[in-house]
N, C-alpha and C positions, 0 to 999 in steps of 0.2 A: 559716463563709463566707456561708451563707444569710441570716444576720442582718444583713448589710451592707445589704440591700434589704428594706424592711419595708412592710406595707400602709398605705395612706393613705385619707383620707375627703375628701369635697367638701362645703363649706358654701356655700349661696347667699348672696351679699352684694349687695343691690341688684339691678342688672341683670347681674351677673357671677357667677362661681364661683371659689371659693378652695380649692385643694387643700392639705391639711395632714395632719400625723401628730402625734397627741397621746398621750404616754405619761405618765400621772399617777403621781407618787410621793409628793410632799409639797408644802408651800406654796411653797417656793423653786422657781423655774423658770428655764429657759433658752429663749430664743426664737431659733431658728436660721434664717438666710437663706443658702441655698446659692448657690454660684457658677454659672458657665456650664455648660451641658450636664447639670445635675443637677436633681432634683425633691425634694420633701419626703420621699420614701421612702428616700433615701440616709442611712444612719446611720454616719457616719465620725468617729472620735475622740470618740464620745459616752460611752464607758465612764467617763471621769473624772467626768462630771456624774451619771451613774447611781450610781456608787459613793458620791457625796456626798449622794445622796437627792434630787437635783433632778428635777422633772418636765421633760419635753422637749416643746416645741411647735416643730415644723419646718414651714415654709410655703414652697410653691413660688412663685417670683416670676413675674410675668406673662409668658406665652409658654412657660413650662416646665411639663411635666406636664399637669395638668388645670385649671390656673388660667387663666381668661380674664376679660376685663373687660366684655364685652357679649354680647348675643345678637342674632342676625339676626331679621328679622320672622317667618321660618318656624320659629324656635326653635333653629336651628343655631348653633354657636359661630363667632365671627369673630375676626379678629386682635386681640390686646390693644393698646389704645391708652391705657390708664389711666396717669395721671401718678404719680410716686413718692409724692406727698403723699396722693392718694386711696387708693393701695394701702396705705400705712401706716395710714390711717384704717380701712380694711376689716379689717386685721389687728388693730387695736385693738378693733374691735367683736367679732371672733372671740375675743380674749382675755377680754373681758367675758363673753361667752356661756359660756366654759369656766371662768369663776370665777377667772381669773388676775389678781391685783392688782399683782404686781410681778415683773419678770423681768430676767435678764441677756441683752442682745442680743448674739448671736454672728453676725458677718458674715464669710462665707467668700469669698475671691477677689472675683469681680464682685458678690457680695452685700454687700460691705463698705459701699458708699455707702448701701444701703438700711438697714442696721443703724444707721448714723450718722443718717440722716434720721428713722428711727423714734425714736431716743433724743432728738433735738432737738424733734421734733413732739409726742412724748408722754413728757415727762420724769417724769410721775407714775407711769408704768408701768415704764419702763426705768431701773434704778438703777445698772447698770454695763454696760460694753461689752467684748467680746473680739473682736479682729480677727485672723483667721487667713489669712495670705498674701493680704491684702486690697488691692483697688485703692484708691489714694489720690487726692489732688487733682492728678493729672497725667494728661495725655491718654493714653488707653489704648484699644485697643492701637495700635501704630504703623501708619503708612500701608500698608506692604507686607502686614502681617498682615491688615488690614482688607480689602484687595483680594482676597487669597486666600480669606478667610472668606466674602465675599459670593458667591464662585463655588462653594465646597465645603460651606458650612454654612448656606445659605439654606433656607427652608422647602421648597423644591422639590428640593434636592440633598442635604440632610443625611442622609436615610435611606440613600442609596447610600453616602455617605462613611463612615458608621458601620458599615454592613454590610461594607464592604471592610476596615475596621480590625478588626472582629470575626473576619472570615475569616482575616486574617493571623495573629491571635493563636491561633486554633484550629489553623492549619496549623503554626505554629512559635511557641510562646509567647515564647521569647527574642527572636526577630526582631521579632515584632509589638509587644511591649512596648518594645523599643528604639526603634522608630519613634515610638510614642506618647509615651514618657517623654522622648525626645530633644527633643521640641518644648516640653517643660516644664522644661528644665534648661540651665544654662550649660555642663554637661559633655556629652560625647557620649552618645547613647542607650545605647550598650553599657556605658560606664563607670557611668552612673547605675543601670542595671538590675543590673549586677554587684554593686553595693553593697547591693542589696535582699536581705533574708532570703527563704528559700523561701516562707514563709507570706505575706509581703507581696507577692511576685510572684503568688501564687494569688489574693490579695484584689484586686489591681489588675486581674487578668483578669476577676474577677467584676464589679467596678465598671464596667469598660469595656464589658461586655456589656449594660449597662443605660443607658449614656449616650445622650442624644438632645439635639438642639439646638432642635427645634421652631421656633417663631417668636421664642423668647426671645433667641437670640444676636444676631440682627440688631437687635433692640430694644436690647440692651446696646451694640452698636457705635454706634448713634445717640446713646444717652444718656451713655455713658461717655467719648466722645471730648471732651466738654466737661463734666466732672464738676461736680456742684453743690458749693457751698462749705459743706458741713455741718460745723459745729464744736461739737458738744454739750459740756457741761461735766462729764458724768459721768466717773468714773475709768475709764480704758481701758487694757487690756493688748493690745499689738500683738505678734503673733508672725509672724516672717518669716524665710525662709532666704536667705542671701546667694548661694546657688546657684540661686535661682528664675529660670528662663528664660521663664516666662509673664508674671508680674507682677514686674518688677525690684525689687530691694531699695530703690531710690530712692523707691518708693511708701511703704514703711514709714518711711523717714527723713522724708518730707514729712508723713505723718500725725503722726509724733512731734513735728514742729515746730508744726503748726497746732492740734493738740488740746491744750487747756490742762492736762489732768490725765492725761497718757498716759505709759506706760513701755513700753520696747521690749525684747523678748526675742528674741535671735537664735537661730534653729534652724540646725543643721548638716545638715539634710536635703539630699540631693543633687538635689532637684527641687521642683516646686511643691506636690505632694501631701504635705504635711508629716507626715501621720498614718502614712505608710508609710516609716518610717525608724527606725533604732536610737536616734535622738535623741528620739523622741516621748515616751519614758518620762520623760526629764528635763524636757521641756516641760510635761508634765502636772503635774509637781511645782510648776512656776511657776504653772500655772492654779489649783491647790489653794491655794497661798499667796495668790494674788490674791483668790480668793473668800473666804478666811478673814479677810482684813484688815479 
């Protein structure tokens, strides 16, 4: 369980700082962009890449973890304002510094558009794309969710919100996870959690203990309400659950339509966090097949 959250480093890129985690194994590599509330230290579903000998480079998107885009005059960090293109260029420079010449871009949830932008802006680096429960070219999230998020997950309230969630899970793991997972599933929270194996429930409790929104989620709300029209031409594997209550399956269908070389794998996970499901083993087989082709 402890290996779900791993140490990170920070690289200075121009006037900003980029948080990353690099686990070198071989010349083949994956470049991971996490979704909301997560930073580069989260290692979720990466065993499939490690088993195949892929190096892993995970990068925190602006506003999450220790990635920022500028410094104040007194040297302190300020809110990230960097555009997605500039962020992709900074990541490209990081890859060059680490000696990575080619990588598979993995976009998770709200990190999906960044993976697509990276692939389109730097096609010489990104040779394939894997999208896991990713946000597509559809307005996300809906207006009611945005309104609630601005109250509960702003930089000024998110610490309290996550502290309450962690307290609920510590007091009663079943009830706490039901509340959290219920927001990520089309099923009731109780139904979705009941379908989880004991080890997956334990893993989710560990993951939730480290989630933070920082300034990143409000940035996502601004940027992903009008998602960019990224349509790179690399081969793409789209993985999505039709029971995803956070990013609806319509996003996967839209991505499948607009990406010229995409194929869609449907997961039967009961919620948005597709790695914590009995179906994940079958999905990893699809990932292996995709990478071997």
